[in-house]
C-alpha positions as CSV (number, residue, x, y, z in Angstrom):
1,M,63.1,73.1,-20.5
2,M,63.1,76.6,-20.5
3,K,64.3,76.5,-24.4
4,K,61.4,74.0,-25.5
5,Q,58.6,76.5,-24.1
6,N,60.7,79.4,-25.9
7,Y,60.5,77.4,-29.0
8,L,57.1,76.4,-28.5
9,V,55.7,79.8,-28.3
10,L,57.9,81.1,-30.9
11,A,56.4,78.6,-33.1
12,L,52.9,79.1,-32.2
13,I,53.1,82.9,-33.1
14,A,54.6,82.1,-36.3
15,L,51.4,79.3,-36.9
16,S,49.3,82.2,-36.4
17,L,50.9,84.6,-38.5
18,G,51.6,82.3,-41.5
19,V,47.9,81.4,-41.2
20,S,47.0,85.3,-41.2
21,G,48.8,85.5,-44.4
22,C,47.7,83.0,-45.9
23,Q,44.3,84.3,-45.7
24,S,45.4,87.3,-46.9
25,M,46.8,85.9,-49.8
26,I,43.7,83.8,-51.0
27,P,42.6,86.7,-53.8
28,G,46.4,87.3,-54.7
29,T,47.1,83.7,-55.5
30,Q,44.0,83.7,-57.8
31,S,45.3,86.8,-59.4
32,A,48.8,85.4,-59.9
33,T,46.9,82.2,-61.1
34,A,45.5,83.8,-63.7
35,N,48.2,85.4,-64.9
36,L,50.0,82.7,-64.9
37,G,47.7,80.9,-66.9
38,G,48.1,84.4,-69.6
39,L,51.6,83.1,-69.2
40,S,51.1,79.7,-70.7
41,A,48.9,80.4,-73.3
42,G,51.1,83.6,-74.5
43,I,54.0,80.7,-74.6
44,T,52.5,79.3,-78.1
45,P,50.6,82.0,-79.9
46,A,48.6,81.0,-83.1
47,P,50.9,79.8,-86.1
48,K,51.4,81.6,-89.0
49,G,50.6,80.1,-91.9
50,Q,52.0,79.9,-95.5
51,K,49.2,79.6,-97.2
52,N,46.1,79.1,-95.4
53,P,44.6,81.5,-92.5
54,L,45.5,80.3,-89.0
55,S,43.7,77.2,-87.8
56,P,44.3,75.3,-84.6
57,I,45.7,72.0,-84.5
58,D,43.9,69.3,-82.7
59,N,45.9,66.5,-83.7
60,A,49.8,67.6,-83.2
61,P,52.5,65.3,-83.2
62,L,53.8,64.3,-79.6
63,N,57.3,64.8,-79.3
64,L,59.0,61.5,-78.0
65,G,62.5,62.3,-78.9
66,A,64.4,62.0,-82.1
67,G,64.5,58.7,-83.8
68,T,61.2,57.5,-81.9
69,S,58.5,55.0,-84.3
70,Y,55.3,54.7,-82.5
71,S,51.7,55.1,-83.0
72,T,49.5,57.6,-81.4
73,P,45.8,58.2,-80.7
74,S,44.8,61.4,-81.3
75,L,45.1,64.0,-79.0
76,D,41.8,65.0,-77.4
77,R,41.4,68.7,-77.6
78,A,40.0,69.5,-74.3
79,A,42.5,67.4,-72.5
80,A,45.2,69.1,-74.2
81,E,44.0,72.2,-72.9
82,K,43.6,71.3,-69.4
83,S,47.1,69.5,-69.6
84,T,48.4,73.1,-70.5
85,A,46.5,75.1,-67.5
86,S,48.1,77.7,-65.7
87,P,51.4,75.7,-64.0
88,V,51.1,75.6,-60.2
89,L,54.7,76.7,-58.7
90,T,55.5,74.9,-55.7
91,A,58.6,74.5,-53.8
92,P,60.1,72.8,-50.5
93,A,60.1,75.2,-47.5
94,A,63.6,76.1,-47.1
95,A,64.9,77.0,-43.6
96,P,65.6,80.7,-42.9
97,V,69.1,81.3,-43.2
98,A,70.3,83.0,-40.3
99,G,70.7,86.6,-39.5
100,M,68.1,86.9,-42.2
101,P,64.2,87.6,-41.8
102,A,61.8,85.6,-43.6
103,T,59.5,88.2,-45.6
104,D,55.9,87.2,-45.9
105,Q,55.7,88.2,-50.2
106,S,51.6,89.2,-49.8
107,N,52.3,91.8,-47.1
108,N,55.9,92.7,-46.2
109,M,55.4,91.5,-42.9
110,V,58.8,90.2,-41.4
111,M,58.8,87.0,-39.6
112,P,59.7,86.9,-36.1
113,E,63.8,85.3,-36.6
114,P,64.1,81.9,-34.7
115,Q,66.7,81.2,-31.7
116,P,69.7,79.3,-33.8
117,T,69.7,76.0,-32.9
118,A,72.6,74.7,-30.9
119,E,73.0,71.6,-32.2
120,P,72.0,69.7,-35.5
121,T,68.6,68.5,-36.0
122,S,66.8,66.3,-38.7
123,A,63.8,67.4,-37.9
124,P,61.7,70.0,-40.2
125,S,62.0,73.7,-39.8
126,A,59.1,74.7,-37.2
127,V,58.3,78.0,-38.7
128,P,56.1,76.5,-42.2
129,T,56.4,78.6,-45.3
130,A,53.6,80.7,-45.9
131,V,53.9,81.1,-49.5
132,P,55.8,79.6,-52.5
133,S,59.5,80.8,-52.0
134,A,60.7,83.6,-54.0
135,D,63.4,81.8,-55.2
136,P,64.1,82.3,-58.8
137,S,64.6,78.8,-59.9
138,V,61.2,77.8,-59.7
139,L,60.4,80.8,-61.9
140,P,59.8,80.8,-65.9
141,S,63.4,81.5,-67.1
142,A,63.2,82.1,-70.5
143,S,60.4,84.5,-72.6
144,P,57.4,82.8,-74.0
145,Q,58.6,84.0,-77.7
146,A,61.7,81.9,-77.3
147,E,59.3,79.1,-76.7
148,A,57.0,80.2,-79.7
149,T,56.7,77.5,-82.6
150,D,55.6,77.1,-85.9
151,Y,54.5,74.7,-88.3
152,F,53.4,73.2,-91.9
153,Y,52.6,69.7,-93.7
154,F,54.4,69.6,-97.0
155,S,54.7,66.9,-99.6
156,Y,57.7,66.4,-102.3
157,D,55.8,64.1,-104.3
158,D,57.8,61.3,-105.7
159,S,55.0,59.3,-107.7
160,A,55.2,62.6,-110.7
161,S,57.2,61.7,-113.8
162,T,60.4,63.7,-113.7
163,A,60.1,64.5,-117.6
164,G,60.5,67.9,-116.9
165,V,64.0,67.8,-115.9
166,E,64.9,66.3,-118.9
167,L,62.3,68.4,-121.2
168,T,64.3,71.2,-119.9
169,K,67.7,70.0,-119.8
170,Y,67.3,69.0,-123.2
171,A,65.7,72.8,-124.4
172,L,68.5,74.5,-122.7
173,N,71.5,72.8,-124.1
174,H,70.0,73.1,-127.1
175,G,69.8,76.3,-127.1
176,F,65.8,76.8,-127.1
177,A,63.8,78.2,-123.6
178,P,62.3,75.4,-121.7
179,N,59.0,76.0,-120.9
180,A,58.1,77.6,-117.6
181,S,55.7,74.3,-116.5
182,W,58.4,72.3,-116.3
183,A,59.9,73.7,-113.2
184,R,58.9,71.9,-110.8
185,P,61.4,71.9,-107.8
186,W,60.8,68.8,-106.3
187,E,60.5,67.1,-109.4
188,F,64.5,68.3,-109.8
189,L,65.5,67.2,-106.5
190,N,64.0,64.1,-106.5
191,Y,65.5,63.7,-110.0
192,E,68.7,64.3,-108.7
193,H,71.0,62.2,-106.4
194,F,72.7,63.9,-102.9
195,A,75.2,62.1,-101.1
196,R,73.7,60.5,-97.9
197,Q,75.9,62.5,-94.9
198,G,75.4,62.0,-91.3
199,Q,71.4,60.0,-91.4
200,E,70.4,58.5,-88.2
201,S,67.6,56.2,-88.2
202,T,64.0,57.1,-87.0
203,G,62.5,53.5,-87.6
204,V,61.3,52.8,-91.1
205,F,63.5,56.0,-92.3
206,Q,66.8,57.7,-92.1
207,V,67.0,61.2,-91.6
208,S,69.8,64.0,-91.6
209,M,69.8,67.8,-91.2
210,G,72.0,70.8,-92.1
211,L,71.3,74.4,-92.1
212,W,73.3,77.1,-93.9
213,Q,73.3,80.8,-92.6
214,H,73.7,83.2,-95.3
215,G,73.2,86.7,-96.7
216,A,75.1,88.7,-95.4
217,T,75.3,92.3,-96.1
218,A,78.1,95.3,-95.7
219,G,78.8,95.7,-92.1
220,Q,77.1,91.8,-90.9
221,E,79.1,89.4,-89.8
222,M,77.0,86.7,-90.6
223,G,73.8,86.8,-93.1
224,N,70.3,86.5,-91.8
225,R,69.1,83.9,-94.0
226,Y,69.0,79.9,-93.3
227,D,68.3,77.3,-96.1
228,L,66.9,73.8,-94.4
229,G,68.1,71.1,-96.0
230,V,66.3,67.7,-95.0
231,H,67.3,64.0,-96.5
232,V,64.6,61.3,-95.6
233,S,65.5,57.9,-97.4
234,A,63.8,54.6,-96.9
235,P,64.8,51.8,-96.3
236,T,66.7,49.5,-99.5
237,L,65.4,46.2,-100.3
238,S,67.5,44.4,-103.0
239,A,65.9,41.7,-105.8
240,S,68.0,38.6,-103.7
241,E,65.8,40.2,-100.6
242,R,62.5,40.4,-102.0
243,Q,59.8,37.7,-102.2
244,N,59.2,36.2,-105.7
245,L,57.1,38.2,-107.9
246,A,53.9,36.6,-109.4
247,L,53.2,39.7,-111.8
248,T,50.4,40.3,-114.7
249,L,51.6,43.0,-116.9
250,V,48.1,44.1,-118.8
251,V,50.2,47.0,-122.1
252,D,47.9,49.3,-124.0
253,V,48.4,48.9,-127.9
254,S,45.4,50.7,-128.8
255,G,45.8,53.4,-131.5
256,S,46.8,56.2,-128.8
257,M,49.8,54.6,-127.8
258,N,51.2,55.5,-131.2
259,E,51.3,59.4,-129.9
260,Q,54.6,60.7,-130.1
261,T,56.5,61.6,-126.6
262,P,57.5,65.6,-126.6
263,V,61.3,64.3,-125.9
264,V,63.4,64.3,-129.3
265,E,66.0,61.6,-128.5
266,E,69.6,61.3,-129.5
267,G,68.6,59.6,-133.0
268,G,66.9,62.9,-133.5
269,A,63.5,61.2,-133.5
270,A,60.3,61.2,-131.0
271,P,59.9,57.7,-129.6
272,S,55.6,57.0,-129.3
273,R,54.0,56.0,-126.1
274,L,54.1,52.1,-127.1
275,E,58.1,52.5,-127.8
276,V,58.7,53.8,-124.7
277,A,56.5,51.3,-122.7
278,K,58.8,48.5,-124.4
279,A,61.9,50.4,-123.2
280,G,60.7,49.9,-119.8
281,L,59.8,46.1,-120.1
282,E,62.9,45.5,-121.5
283,A,64.7,47.1,-118.8
284,L,62.5,45.3,-116.3
285,V,64.2,41.9,-116.9
286,Q,67.5,43.3,-115.4
287,S,64.8,43.7,-112.1
288,L,63.4,39.9,-112.6
289,K,65.1,37.0,-110.6
290,P,64.7,33.3,-110.5
291,G,61.4,32.1,-109.7
292,D,59.2,35.0,-110.5
293,T,56.0,34.1,-113.2
294,I,55.3,36.6,-115.6
295,N,52.0,36.9,-117.3
296,L,51.2,39.7,-120.2
297,V,47.9,40.8,-121.5
298,T,47.4,43.8,-124.4
299,F,44.1,45.1,-125.2
300,S,43.1,47.2,-127.5
301,T,39.2,47.5,-128.6
302,S,39.9,43.7,-127.0
303,A,42.3,41.8,-124.6
304,V,44.9,39.2,-125.4
305,V,46.8,36.9,-123.5
306,A,50.4,37.6,-125.4
307,L,52.2,35.4,-122.8
308,E,51.4,33.2,-120.0
309,N,52.8,31.5,-116.6
310,F,56.9,32.5,-118.1
311,D,58.8,31.1,-115.3
312,Y,61.9,33.0,-115.4
313,Q,64.9,31.0,-114.6
314,G,67.5,33.1,-116.3
315,D,67.0,33.1,-119.6
316,A,64.0,36.1,-121.2
317,S,64.7,35.6,-124.6
318,K,60.8,34.3,-125.0
319,F,59.4,37.4,-122.9
320,L,61.4,39.6,-124.7
321,S,60.5,38.5,-127.8
322,V,56.7,39.6,-127.1
323,V,57.6,42.7,-125.6
324,R,59.1,43.6,-129.4
325,S,56.5,42.0,-131.3
326,L,53.7,44.3,-129.5
327,Q,52.0,46.8,-132.2
328,T,49.1,49.4,-131.9
329,Q,45.2,49.1,-133.3
330,G,42.0,50.0,-132.3
331,G,40.4,52.0,-129.8
332,T,41.0,51.5,-125.5
333,N,38.8,48.7,-123.5
334,L,40.5,49.3,-120.3
335,N,37.8,47.1,-118.8
336,A,38.4,44.3,-120.9
337,G,42.2,44.9,-120.0
338,I,41.7,45.0,-116.4
339,T,39.4,42.0,-116.3
340,T,41.5,39.7,-118.4
341,A,44.4,40.4,-116.3
342,Y,42.9,39.8,-113.1
343,Q,41.3,36.2,-114.5
344,L,45.2,35.3,-115.3
345,A,46.5,36.5,-111.8
346,Q,43.7,34.5,-109.9
347,K,44.5,31.4,-112.0
348,S,48.2,31.9,-111.4
349,F,48.1,33.1,-107.5
350,V,51.0,31.4,-105.5
351,P,50.3,32.5,-101.8
352,G,53.5,33.6,-99.8
353,K,54.5,35.6,-103.8
354,L,54.0,39.1,-104.4
355,N,51.1,38.8,-106.5
356,R,50.5,41.8,-108.7
357,V,49.0,43.2,-111.2
358,L,50.7,46.3,-113.4
359,M,49.2,48.0,-116.1
360,L,51.0,50.7,-118.9
361,T,48.7,52.9,-120.5
362,D,47.5,56.8,-120.9
363,A,44.0,55.9,-119.2
364,Y,41.7,56.7,-121.4
365,A,39.0,54.7,-122.2
366,N,36.8,55.0,-125.5
367,I,35.1,51.6,-124.6
368,G,33.3,50.1,-121.5
369,E,33.4,51.1,-118.3
370,V,36.3,50.1,-115.6
371,D,34.5,49.9,-112.1
372,P,37.7,50.3,-109.4
373,S,35.6,47.9,-107.0
374,V,36.7,45.5,-109.1
375,L,40.1,45.8,-108.5
376,S,39.6,46.5,-104.3
377,K,37.5,43.1,-104.1
378,Q,41.1,41.4,-105.0
379,T,43.4,42.9,-103.0
380,R,42.3,40.6,-100.3
381,I,42.1,37.1,-100.5
382,N,41.3,34.7,-97.4
383,N,42.3,37.6,-95.2
384,S,45.9,37.6,-96.3
385,E,47.3,40.0,-98.7
386,G,46.0,39.5,-102.2
387,I,46.7,40.7,-106.0
388,Y,47.6,44.8,-105.5
389,F,47.4,47.0,-108.6
390,S,49.8,49.4,-109.8
391,G,49.8,51.1,-113.1
392,L,52.5,53.4,-115.1
393,G,50.7,56.5,-116.8
394,L,52.2,57.1,-120.5
395,G,52.4,60.3,-121.9
396,Q,52.4,64.0,-120.5
397,D,48.7,64.1,-120.5
398,F,47.9,60.5,-119.3
399,N,44.4,60.5,-117.5
400,E,46.0,61.2,-113.7
401,A,42.7,61.7,-111.6
402,F,41.6,57.6,-113.6
403,M,44.9,56.2,-112.6
404,N,44.8,57.5,-108.9
405,Q,41.5,55.9,-108.8
406,L,42.4,52.7,-110.2
407,T,45.9,52.5,-108.1
408,E,43.9,53.5,-105.0
409,A,41.2,50.5,-105.0
410,G,43.8,48.3,-106.2
411,R,46.3,49.3,-103.3
412,G,49.5,49.9,-105.4
413,A,51.3,53.3,-106.7
414,Y,51.8,54.8,-110.3
415,F,54.3,56.6,-111.9
416,S,54.0,59.0,-114.4
417,V,56.3,57.9,-117.9
418,I,57.2,60.2,-120.5
419,T,60.4,59.5,-121.7
420,R,62.4,56.2,-122.1
421,K,64.6,57.3,-119.2
422,D,61.4,57.5,-117.3
423,A,60.4,53.9,-118.2
424,E,63.8,52.6,-117.2
425,R,63.8,54.3,-114.3
426,A,60.3,53.0,-113.4
427,F,61.6,49.3,-114.0
428,Q,64.7,49.6,-112.1
429,E,65.3,51.6,-109.5
430,R,61.8,52.2,-108.7
431,F,60.6,49.1,-109.6
432,M,60.2,47.7,-105.6
433,A,58.1,50.9,-105.0
434,L,55.9,49.2,-108.3
435,M,55.3,46.0,-106.2
436,T,55.7,47.1,-102.5
437,V,55.8,50.1,-100.6
438,A,57.9,51.7,-97.8
439,A,55.4,53.5,-96.4
440,R,51.8,54.3,-97.4
441,D,49.9,57.6,-97.0
442,V,52.9,59.7,-95.9
443,Q,52.6,62.9,-94.7
444,F,56.0,65.5,-93.3
445,R,55.3,68.2,-90.9
446,L,58.0,70.5,-89.7
447,D,57.6,72.5,-86.7
448,Y,60.4,75.3,-86.3
449,P,60.8,78.4,-84.1
450,A,58.3,81.0,-84.8
451,A,60.8,83.8,-84.8
452,L,62.1,82.3,-88.3
453,K,60.2,83.4,-91.4
454,H,59.7,80.9,-93.4
455,T,60.2,82.4,-97.0
456,Q,60.2,79.7,-99.6
457,S,59.9,76.2,-100.3
458,A,60.4,73.9,-102.9
459,A,57.7,71.6,-101.8
460,E,54.6,70.5,-104.2
461,E,52.4,71.0,-101.7
462,S,52.5,72.9,-98.5
463,S,49.7,73.9,-95.9
464,Q,49.0,74.2,-92.5
465,D,45.7,72.5,-92.8
466,Q,46.5,68.7,-93.1
467,S,43.8,67.7,-95.2
468,K,45.1,70.1,-98.0
469,V,48.4,68.3,-98.5
470,Q,47.7,64.8,-100.4
471,P,49.7,62.3,-99.5
472,T,51.9,60.3,-100.6
473,N,53.9,56.6,-101.0
474,F,57.7,56.5,-100.1
475,S,59.4,54.0,-102.1
476,Y,61.8,51.4,-101.3
477,N,65.5,52.3,-102.6
478,T,64.5,56.0,-103.3
479,S,65.5,59.4,-101.1
480,Q,64.1,62.3,-101.1
481,Y,66.1,66.0,-100.2
482,F,63.8,68.7,-98.8
483,W,65.2,72.7,-99.5
484,E,63.4,75.4,-97.3
485,R,64.4,79.2,-96.5
486,F,63.9,81.0,-93.9
487,S,64.6,84.2,-92.6
488,A,65.5,85.8,-89.2
489,E,66.4,89.2,-87.6
490,D,68.8,87.8,-84.6
491,A,69.7,83.7,-84.7
492,A,71.4,84.0,-81.8
493,T,68.4,83.7,-79.4
494,L,67.5,80.9,-81.5
495,L,70.3,78.4,-81.2
496,D,69.3,76.4,-78.8
497,Q,65.5,75.8,-80.1
498,K,64.7,72.9,-82.2
499,M,63.8,71.9,-85.9
500,K,61.2,69.2,-85.6
501,L,60.5,66.7,-88.6
502,T,57.6,64.7,-88.1
503,I,56.7,61.9,-90.8
504,L,53.1,60.6,-90.4
505,Y,52.7,57.5,-92.5
506,T,50.5,53.8,-92.9
507,D,52.3,50.6,-92.2
508,P,51.8,49.1,-95.7
509,Q,51.7,45.5,-93.9
510,S,49.6,46.4,-91.0
511,G,47.4,49.5,-91.8
512,E,48.5,51.4,-88.4
513,K,49.0,54.7,-88.7
514,K,52.6,55.8,-86.8
515,Q,54.8,58.5,-87.2
516,E,58.8,59.1,-86.9
517,I,60.0,62.0,-85.1
518,Y,63.7,63.5,-85.8
519,S,64.3,66.7,-83.8
520,R,67.7,69.0,-83.3
521,T,68.7,72.4,-82.3
522,L,69.9,74.9,-84.9
523,R,73.1,74.9,-83.2
524,E,73.1,71.4,-83.8
525,I,72.5,71.3,-87.0
526,L,74.0,74.5,-88.2
527,G,76.9,74.0,-90.8
528,K,76.1,70.8,-91.7
529,D,75.3,69.3,-95.2
530,L,76.7,72.4,-96.6
531,N,77.4,70.6,-99.9
532,N,73.8,69.0,-100.4
533,I,72.1,72.2,-99.0
534,K,74.6,74.3,-102.0
535,D,73.5,71.7,-104.7
536,A,69.8,71.9,-104.1
537,R,70.1,76.0,-104.0
538,M,71.6,75.5,-107.5
539,I,68.6,73.6,-108.4
540,T,66.1,75.8,-107.4
541,L,67.8,78.9,-108.5
542,L,67.2,77.7,-111.9
543,T,63.5,76.7,-111.6
544,S,62.7,80.0,-109.9
545,L,64.2,81.9,-112.4
546,M,62.2,79.4,-115.2
547,K,59.3,80.9,-113.3
548,K,60.4,84.2,-112.8
549,E,60.2,84.5,-109.2
550,I,63.8,85.8,-109.5
551,K,65.3,88.2,-111.3
552,A,68.4,87.9,-113.2
553,D,70.2,90.3,-112.0
554,E,69.6,89.3,-108.3
555,A,70.7,85.2,-109.7
556,K,73.7,86.8,-110.9
557,Q,74.8,88.3,-107.8
558,E,74.1,85.1,-105.7
559,L,75.7,82.7,-108.1
560,A,78.8,85.3,-107.8
561,G,78.7,85.1,-104.3
562,E,77.3,83.0,-101.6
563,L,77.5,79.7,-104.6
564,G,80.5,81.8,-106.2
565,D,82.9,78.9,-104.7
566,H,80.3,75.6,-104.9
567,A,81.7,73.7,-107.4
568,S,80.5,70.1,-106.9
569,A,79.7,68.0,-110.0
570,L,75.9,68.7,-109.5
571,A,76.6,72.2,-108.8
572,T,78.8,73.0,-112.3
573,E,76.0,71.2,-114.3
574,Y,73.3,73.8,-113.0
575,R,75.4,76.5,-113.2
576,K,76.0,75.9,-117.1
577,L,72.2,75.4,-117.5
578,I,72.1,78.9,-115.9
579,E,74.0,80.7,-117.9
580,A,72.4,79.0,-120.9
581,W,69.3,80.4,-119.4
582,F,70.7,83.5,-119.1
583,K,71.8,84.0,-123.0
584,L,68.3,83.1,-123.9
585,N,66.8,85.9,-121.7
586,T,69.3,88.5,-122.1
587,P,68.2,91.4,-124.9
């Protein structure tokens, strides 16, 4: 009985002192909370931009981990700020260790030590903890800077022609200097093929990442430059897997289609725009399958139905005969061509087929007017998918703005076509993109450790302002390879931080906004995909030389040093092109 009374007295004394300590801690607690709030705010500093002023992100992607495909509403800014408010650090009340006095952190008073219990008990300690424990396990363990990230949105647009690549290669292989305007690195990367290594599904897309650390100087064991390679692939769709087509072709045969393209071919002559179009239409036969239906409309001053309701069953001779007979004449009445094409497409409309209109033109109308709403009204028929419109812009100076307006209204895609190879590629490996796309309105966002400095990019567009990066469509059966360069003074502390790629897009069937995320630590991707990354660097080294972004001596040093032992087929080709550039630009 006496022992219980002693414990009761001790408990009352401790409770009294604890209440007093808590009262004296109120101001200090408020101060500590404010300090913790400041610490939290310092974990993610204002982002550093590549091209634009610092700006907050209202709709930052929500990271649920790699390989996650989902739709998410925009985060409310106030709610987001509330969710990252000052953390409240709580710890379980720990029983005092025998022989060690408990200390009140607010006033350094020594708490009375309870008598040891003679036998184990499951009851809680009679001495309450007045303040949060100083156990270091409940305190932030990493410095705020170690968690800081930066980001940018970017695009490697694959809808444009890759003719700049062919023009550059032709020039260098025939002894004359290429035009600097042809040096668009994203087009070169889209043109070439990169090996698919270790790609993982994020939903619709397959993604892989690699990181090459290099740039060591005398006395350094490791370099401070980091080349990031990201390989993104769309799903594949074969002719046997796709739906049958009800395709209406609209071909511009006006006088402007007689103009020559800038690429001289092996025969020593440059083909006309119409000859390029014919090469593409002949290549189309290889993408057809039995059950496809083809219509063909030509237009110049007026429109003519050249082929109607051709049912392809393996013999394309009738279609090819019409294509080979096409000749240029007259003005350019785009409106007549589109109107006639849609009348014919409606007549041939078959539910369950891919009903499409595809125009081949330089898109410069000089007769009549075109109302894009005519196209948009055809994309939905009876609340189902209707007749979409896609286009091929012919010539290096085709009216891209107008073609973009037409295909946007017609919910289709367009490509630029300058060479025969462009045309053949459009009707073969890129044909599915003209008929149906894997993902619409695609944008990419890369989040990376803020301690890395983003120094070079092969992207067409790059900005922290999402609205300044034009969304693009991602085609079936295609891949894109991204090359980005970073630098850092001390990467050892960054290895457990992450590179995160967010793919934002619209589902082409449902119209639903979606995103997919691929996230890996630097440690996980370091040393991966080196062959592809080095190939990409060889390509961007050439385009940088053409644009005078790098001096010849610096390029030679890189070729002899870091890239000296890299001898893939693609690297060998580009090494020869770079050497040809040196010869043309050496005094």
